[in-house]
N, C-alpha and C positions, 0 to 999 in steps of 0.2 A: 526635494528631500533634504533634511538637515542632518548634521552629524549627531545632534542630540537625539533625534528620533531613532537613528540607526543604533546608537549606543543603548537606548532604552529597550529596543526590540531584542538586541543581542543579550542584554542582561535578563530580560524576561524569559528568553529561550533557555538560558543557562539555569535559571531558577526552576523552570519547568522540568528540565532534565534532572536536576537534583531531587525534586519532589518525586519524579518518576522512579529514580534510583532507590529512594527510601521506601516507596510503595512496593517495588519489586523485591527488594531485600527483605522487607517485612513479611511479604507473602510467602517467600521461601522459608522463612523461620516458622511460619504458621502451618506449613504443610506437614502432616504427620509422617513419621518414619525416620529412621536413622540411616543416612547415606552409607556410613561405614559398615553397618550391619547388613545392608542390602548387598554390598560388595562381597563381604566375607561369608554370608549365609548365617543360618541359625547356630550351627556348631562352630564357633570360632575361638581362637586362642586369645585370651585377654591381653597378652603382651603384643600380639600381632595387631589387635584392635587399637591399642594405645599408639603403636608406631604409625599405623595408617591414619589415625585421627590427627596426629601431629603433622604428617606429611600434607594432609588436606587443609590444615589450618583450622580444624574444627575444635581444637583444644582451647582456643582463645575465646574471650567473651564476645557476644554478638556485635557490640558497638565497636570493639577493636577490629573485628573482621570486616565490618562495613567500612571503617576508615582505611584499612589496607586496600580493599577492593576499589574504593573511590580514588585513592591516591594513584592507583595503577592505570586508571582510565586515560589520563592525558598521555601516558606512555604507550597506549594501545594494549595494555595488559588487563585482560578480563578474567584472568584465572585459568585454571586447567580443567578440562573435561574429565569427569569421573569415569564415565563409561568408555570413552574413546582414547583416554590418556594422551590427549593433544591440547595445545593451547586453544582456548576458546576463540581468541581473536583470529587465529589461523583458520579454524573451521568455518567461522563466519565469513572471512575474506574469500574463501574458496567457493562459497555459495552465492555471493553477491553477483558475480557475472551471469548467474542463471536467473535470480529473482528480479534484479533491476531491469533487464531487457523485457522480461515477462510483464512486469507492472507498467513500464513506460509504453510498450507497444499496445497494451490493452487500453491504457488511457487515451493514447493517440487514436486508436481505431474507434473507441467510443465517441470521441469528439468528432471524427470524420463522419460517423453515422448520424450523430445527434444534431449537428448544425444544420445540414440541409433539410433533414426531416422535420425538425422543430420550426424552422423558418417557413417551410412550405405549409405546414399545418396551420401556423398562425396567420399566414397571408390568405389562406383559403378556409378560414374558420367556418365551421358548420357544414362543410362539404363532405362528400363521401370519403375522400382521402384523409381529411382531418379526423373523421370518426375512426377510420381504419388505423391511423397512426396512434391515436389515443388508446384504442383497444389493444394494439400490439404492445404498447408500453405497459399497460396493465398486466398483460400476460408475461412480459419480460420481468416485471417486478415480482410476480408470483411464482415463477418457475425457479426452483432451487438450482444453483450452479452445478452441484454434484450430479443431479439428474441430467441436466443438459450436457454435461461432459460425458456421461455414460452413453447418451444417445449419439453423440458425435463419434465416439469410439465404435459403436455398433454399425453406424452408417459408413463413415469414411475409412475406418481401419479394417473392420471385420467384413463388411459387405462389399465395399468398393475397392479396398486395398490401396487407397491413394496415400494414406499417411500412416506413420507408425502408431500403434495403439498406446504405447507408453515407453518409458525409458528416456535416457538422455545421452547425447554424444557431446563431448567437450568441443568448444569453439575451435580450439587449436588442432584437434584431430580431424574434424570434418565440418567446416562452417555451414555447408548446405544441409547436411543431415541434422545439425543442431537447430538450424532455422526451421526445418520441417517438423522437428519435435515440438516446437513452440506454437505451431499454427493452431491446433485445436485448443490448447490451453488459453492462448491469447483471445481467440474468438469467444470461448466460453466466458471468460472474465469480462470481455468488452461488451457483450450483448446485455448482460445484467446491469452494467454501469451505464450503458447507452440509454436504457429504458428510463432511468431517473433523469438523465441529462436532457433527453428529448422534452420531457415535461417542463424542465426548468427553462430551456431555450424557448419553447412555445409560449409559456406564460410571460417571460421577460420581453419577447418580441411583441406580444399582444399589448403589453403595458406601454412599451416604448413607442410603438407606431401610432398611438393615439395622442402623442404629445404635440404641442404647437410647433416645435422646431422641425418635426418631420413633415407636417403639413406645409410649412413654409418652404422646405427643401423641394417638395413635390411641386409646389406652385411656381417655383423658379424654372421648372422644366427639366430638372435633373433626371437622368435615366434611373429606372427603378433599381437596377443593380447597384448604382452608386449610392442611392438613398439607403438601401439595405446595408451595404458594406460600411459606409462612412458615418452614417447617422444612427441607424437602428442597432446594428450589432455592436458598434463601438460603445454605445451607451448601455447596452444590455450585457456587456462583457464582464462587468464587476460581479454580477450574480452568477454568471456562468463560470468565471474563474474561481469563485469561492467554492462552488460545488465540485469543480474538477480537483481542487486541492484536497477537499474532504474525501473524495472518492479515491484519490491516490493513496491517502493514508489507509483507507478501508482495504484497498487492494494489498498493501503491504502486510496488514494485520490479518486479512482474511484469505489470502492466497493459499493458505495451508490446505483448504478443502480441495481446490483444483490440483495442487501439487500432489496430493495424496491419490486422487483419481488417476492422474496420468503418470504417477511414480516419477516425478521430476525432483531431483535432489536439491531443492532450493532452500531458502531460509525458513520458510514455513514448515517444510517436512523435517528439517533439522530440529526445529523447536518441538515438533510433535514427538520425534524420536527421543528427545531429551526428557520430555514429560513422562513418556512411557518407561524410561529407564531410571526415573527419579534423579536425573543428572542436574542437580541444582545450579552449579556454576554455569552450565551451558544454557539452561533455561533463562537464568538471570541475564546472561550476555546477549542472547537472542532478543529478549524483550527490550533490553536497554537500547540495542542498535536500532530496532524498529521504531522505538519511541524517539530516538535521536533523529531519524530520517523524517518522521512525521513533523517534528518541531522545525526541522530545516525547511520542509516544504511549506509549512505555514508562514515562516519568515519570508520566503521567496514570494509567496502570494501577496503578503502585505506590501512588499517593496514594488510589486508589479502594479498595484492599484494606482499609484501615482502616474505610471507610464501610460496606463489606459485612460485615466480620467484626470486631466490637469487641474480640475476643480478641487481635487482632494488635497488638503494641506496637512503637513506633518508637524506643524508647530505644537 
């Protein structure tokens, strides 16, 4: 990896974030409705309206407001929430310890499920187990996550009483109870992601195991486990890593459905509440933070390519 490559990727990430900021700010301007009027109601005092509009910074031209908001980002200032009367950055920071473990554990569980299932299906192509795995992946891709979450609640919370149906306990208050609150949401998200990942692992292993270097490794008498681990999976890892990075971003952006089902106060639910209350600064802040994390994940994935495959050059 060269310094030039790293600089180019960081600059690309910053430009992407800038474009995302412009799009988010523009979308907020295009949304119909007046935030000040939503707060004061229909029968409001014009003087009170002018005071509140000035406090919210809405009396300035859009371009100037965007410049002020953009200048505050490096300082961690994303504005102030209209509906909650708190700093947007504080609200988001309080939700990250919930959303990040949910997304990270879901991605890890999906990978743990997909790797052995995909490898087994590829090595036994055409067998009954291969057909079963492919069928289950089709079902996993077709079943909506919100329906799966509701079924889990009915089974494990209502019928069996093993897990809490919804709600959240802070990590600092009761770590075990907080972990139990994440079990069903994590499994719900992971199963949907694992379905697509199994297909990727299966197809990548099928393609890789037919290569000459794999046949050469087997002809040398290497154990099948060594061949799979050091030759097949290592060379299929690029495609798998790419999909894992994409899915991580999808989980960040799409976890709102599962957080709503289980009433988990994460970043997604915060964004949904902001949309419902027409809290433009909060919506803007949540979308920007999610976009920033997705850009960061893509940057990390790019940097890992070289570690997984030395043939990749960054010149």
